[in-house]
Backbone as numpy.savetxt, mean C-alpha at the origin, in Angstrom:
# Nx Ny Nz CAx CAy CAz Cx Cy Cz
-24.05 35.97 3.31 -22.61 36.07 3.44 -22.16 35.33 4.70
-21.02 34.65 4.60 -20.44 33.97 5.75 -19.46 34.93 6.41
-19.71 35.20 7.67 -18.90 36.19 8.38 -17.62 35.60 8.97
-17.60 34.28 9.18 -16.43 33.67 9.81 -15.95 32.49 8.98
-14.67 32.42 8.78 -14.09 31.30 8.03 -14.12 30.01 8.84
-14.30 30.12 10.16 -14.38 28.92 10.99 -15.59 28.07 10.62
-16.63 28.71 10.15 -17.83 27.98 9.72 -17.60 27.37 8.34
-16.91 28.06 7.49 -16.71 27.63 6.11 -15.64 26.54 5.98
-14.67 26.51 6.86 -13.53 25.60 6.74 -13.92 24.12 6.68
-14.79 23.58 7.54 -15.14 22.16 7.43 -15.82 21.81 6.11
-16.69 22.69 5.64 -17.38 22.43 4.37 -16.39 22.48 3.20
-15.47 23.42 3.26 -14.45 23.52 2.22 -13.56 22.27 2.21
-13.20 21.79 3.38 -12.39 20.57 3.47 -13.14 19.38 2.88
-14.42 19.24 3.22 -15.22 18.12 2.71 -15.33 18.18 1.19
-15.57 19.35 0.65 -15.68 19.50 -0.80 -14.35 19.21 -1.48
-13.24 19.64 -0.88 -11.92 19.36 -1.47 -11.62 17.86 -1.47
-11.96 17.17 -0.39 -11.72 15.73 -0.32 -12.57 15.01 -1.36
-13.82 15.40 -1.51 -14.70 14.78 -2.52 -14.17 15.06 -3.92
-13.72 16.28 -4.16 -13.19 16.63 -5.49 -11.95 15.82 -5.81
-11.06 15.68 -4.86 -9.84 14.89 -5.09 -10.20 13.43 -5.33
-11.13 12.90 -4.55 -11.56 11.51 -4.73 -12.17 11.25 -6.09
-13.03 12.16 -6.53 -13.66 12.02 -7.86 -12.61 12.14 -8.96
-11.66 13.05 -8.79 -10.60 13.22 -9.79 -9.75 11.97 -9.90
-9.36 11.41 -8.77 -8.55 10.19 -8.78 -9.33 9.05 -9.41
-10.61 8.94 -9.06 -11.43 7.87 -9.63 -11.58 8.04 -11.14
-11.65 9.27 -11.61 -11.78 9.51 -13.05 -10.46 9.24 -13.77
-9.36 9.57 -13.13 -8.06 9.38 -13.77 -7.61 7.93 -13.77
-8.01 7.19 -12.77 -7.58 5.79 -12.65 -8.82 4.90 -12.71
-9.20 4.45 -13.89 -10.40 3.62 -13.99 -10.26 2.26 -13.30
-9.06 1.77 -13.20 -8.82 0.48 -12.52 -8.15 0.72 -11.18
-8.83 1.46 -10.34 -8.23 1.85 -9.07 -8.03 0.65 -8.14
-8.79 -0.42 -8.36 -8.64 -1.61 -7.54 -7.25 -2.21 -7.64
-6.66 -2.12 -8.81 -5.30 -2.66 -8.99 -4.28 -1.84 -8.21
-4.45 -0.53 -8.22 -3.53 0.34 -7.48 -3.71 0.11 -5.98
-4.96 -0.05 -5.54 -5.21 -0.30 -4.13 -4.61 -1.64 -3.71
-4.67 -2.64 -4.58 -4.07 -3.93 -4.23 -2.56 -3.82 -4.09
-1.93 -2.99 -4.91 -0.49 -2.77 -4.79 -0.17 -2.09 -3.45
-0.93 -1.05 -3.13 -0.72 -0.35 -1.85 -0.95 -1.31 -0.69
-1.97 -2.15 -0.81 -2.26 -3.11 0.25 -1.15 -4.14 0.41
-0.60 -4.58 -0.70 0.49 -5.56 -0.64 1.71 -4.98 0.06
1.98 -3.73 -0.20 3.16 -3.09 0.40 2.89 -2.75 1.86
1.80 -2.05 2.12 1.54 -1.54 3.47 1.19 -2.64 4.46
0.34 -3.57 4.06 -0.09 -4.58 5.03 1.06 -5.50 5.43
1.90 -5.84 4.49 3.03 -6.69 4.81 4.00 -5.97 5.74
4.28 -4.73 5.43 5.23 -3.98 6.26 4.68 -3.76 7.67
3.40 -3.41 7.76 2.84 -3.07 9.07 2.53 -4.29 9.92
2.15 -5.39 9.30 1.70 -6.52 10.11 2.74 -7.62 10.28
3.68 -7.75 9.37 4.62 -8.87 9.46 6.06 -8.40 9.71
6.49 -7.37 9.06 7.90 -6.98 9.13 8.18 -6.05 10.32
7.34 -5.06 10.53 7.62 -4.05 11.55 7.56 -4.56 13.00
6.58 -5.39 13.40 6.55 -5.84 14.80 7.80 -6.59 15.28
8.35 -7.54 14.49 9.57 -8.19 14.99 10.76 -7.23 15.06
10.80 -6.25 14.16 11.88 -5.26 14.22 11.76 -4.44 15.51
10.53 -4.01 15.81 10.31 -3.24 17.05 10.63 -4.08 18.29
10.23 -5.34 18.27 10.51 -6.21 19.42 12.01 -6.42 19.61
12.72 -6.61 18.52 14.17 -6.79 18.61 14.84 -5.53 19.14
14.41 -4.37 18.66 14.98 -3.11 19.14 14.67 -2.92 20.63
13.45 -3.28 21.02 13.04 -3.09 22.42 13.85 -3.96 23.37
14.07 -5.21 23.02 14.74 -6.14 23.92 16.24 -6.27 23.68
16.80 -5.49 22.78 18.22 -5.57 22.45 19.04 -5.04 23.59
20.14 -5.57 23.97 20.77 -6.82 23.60 20.57 -7.91 24.65
20.01 -7.56 25.82 20.05 -8.52 26.94 18.83 -9.40 27.08
17.68 -9.02 26.57 16.45 -9.75 26.83 15.95 -10.53 25.63
16.84 -11.16 24.91 16.45 -11.93 23.72 16.39 -13.42 23.97
16.49 -13.84 25.21 16.36 -15.25 25.55 17.67 -16.00 25.45
17.62 -17.25 25.92 18.79 -18.10 25.88 19.15 -18.41 24.43
20.39 -18.33 24.10 20.92 -18.53 22.74 20.32 -17.55 21.73
19.84 -16.43 22.25 19.24 -15.39 21.38 18.10 -15.95 20.53
17.30 -16.85 21.10 16.23 -17.50 20.35 15.20 -16.50 19.85
14.97 -15.42 20.61 13.99 -14.41 20.17 14.50 -13.66 18.94
15.79 -13.42 18.88 16.39 -12.77 17.72 16.27 -13.67 16.49
16.56 -14.95 16.66 16.46 -15.90 15.54 15.02 -16.00 15.05
14.06 -16.07 15.97 12.65 -16.13 15.59 12.23 -14.87 14.85
12.64 -13.71 15.36 12.30 -12.45 14.70 12.91 -12.36 13.30
14.14 -12.84 13.15 14.76 -12.82 11.82 14.01 -13.74 10.85
13.56 -14.90 11.32 12.77 -15.79 10.46 11.45 -15.15 10.06
10.79 -14.48 11.00 9.54 -13.79 10.69 9.78 -12.67 9.69
10.86 -11.92 9.85 11.18 -10.83 8.92 11.47 -11.39 7.53
12.21 -12.50 7.45 12.49 -13.10 6.14 11.20 -13.57 5.47
10.29 -14.17 6.24 8.99 -14.56 5.70 8.22 -13.34 5.22
8.26 -12.25 6.00 7.58 -11.02 5.61 8.13 -10.43 4.33
9.45 -10.47 4.18 10.06 -9.96 2.94 9.64 -10.82 1.75
9.58 -12.15 1.95 9.12 -13.04 0.89 7.68 -12.71 0.49
6.80 -12.54 1.48 5.40 -12.21 1.19 5.30 -10.84 0.52
6.12 -9.90 0.98 6.15 -8.57 0.37 6.53 -8.64 -1.10
7.58 -9.39 -1.41 8.03 -9.52 -2.80 6.98 -10.25 -3.64
6.41 -11.32 -3.11 5.40 -12.07 -3.86 4.16 -11.23 -4.11
3.66 -10.53 -3.09 2.46 -9.71 -3.26 2.68 -8.54 -4.20
3.82 -7.89 -4.07 4.13 -6.76 -4.95 4.29 -7.22 -6.39
4.96 -8.35 -6.59 5.14 -8.89 -7.93 3.80 -9.24 -8.56
2.94 -9.89 -7.81 1.62 -10.25 -8.32 0.80 -9.01 -8.66
0.80 -8.01 -7.80 0.06 -6.77 -8.08 0.61 -6.05 -9.29
1.93 -5.98 -9.39 2.54 -5.31 -10.55 2.25 -6.06 -11.84
2.27 -7.38 -11.81 1.96 -8.15 -13.03 0.50 -7.94 -13.43
-0.41 -7.82 -12.47 -1.80 -7.53 -12.80 -1.97 -6.15 -13.40
-1.23 -5.16 -12.87 -1.29 -3.82 -13.43 -0.75 -3.80 -14.85
0.38 -4.46 -15.08 0.97 -4.51 -16.42 0.03 -5.22 -17.39
-0.59 -6.31 -16.96 -1.52 -7.04 -17.84 -2.72 -6.17 -18.19
-3.23 -5.41 -17.24 -4.37 -4.53 -17.50 -3.98 -3.42 -18.48
-2.82 -2.82 -18.27 -2.36 -1.76 -19.17 -2.14 -2.33 -20.57
-1.56 -3.52 -20.63 -1.31 -4.17 -21.92 -2.63 -4.41 -22.66
-3.66 -4.87 -21.94 -4.97 -5.10 -22.57 -5.57 -3.80 -23.08
-5.45 -2.73 -22.29 -6.01 -1.45 -22.71 -5.28 -0.90 -23.93
-3.96 -1.02 -23.96 -3.19 -0.53 -25.11 -3.55 -1.35 -26.35
-3.67 -2.66 -26.19 -4.05 -3.52 -27.31 -5.43 -3.16 -27.83
-6.36 -2.90 -26.93 -7.71 -2.53 -27.33 -7.72 -1.21 -28.08
-6.93 -0.23 -27.61 -6.85 1.06 -28.29 -6.25 0.89 -29.67
-5.20 0.07 -29.80 -4.57 -0.12 -31.11 -5.52 -0.84 -32.08
-6.28 -1.80 -31.58 -7.25 -2.50 -32.45 -8.31 -1.52 -32.92
-8.81 -0.68 -32.03 -9.83 0.30 -32.41 -9.26 1.36 -33.34
-7.97 1.63 -33.25 -7.34 2.63 -34.09 -7.29 2.18 -35.54
-7.09 0.89 -35.77 -6.93 0.39 -37.13 -8.23 -0.14 -37.73
-9.34 0.05 -37.09 -10.63 -0.38 -37.65 -11.18 0.64 -38.59
């Protein structure tokens, strides 16, 4: 018998994490496509869009350089980030739709055999 839950808690947490991971892997056979979608959204936001926004907020309004060149540069970087975000998300979504379409087609073909 375990007398203290402090000893049991880490093992319970580990088992719960493994159970959730196995369940997700079983429910989503093409998990790579979902991960690519998450990567397209998160990596673009964290690495390209968020830093110029933070820099603009930090230096607003007086420390943006002559003719506000830092603001213009940050806006260009943000626009590029939004373009990359849209392109990556569109590509990931089209791959997910194509995979689902193939699976549905395969099921329908097997249904009528």
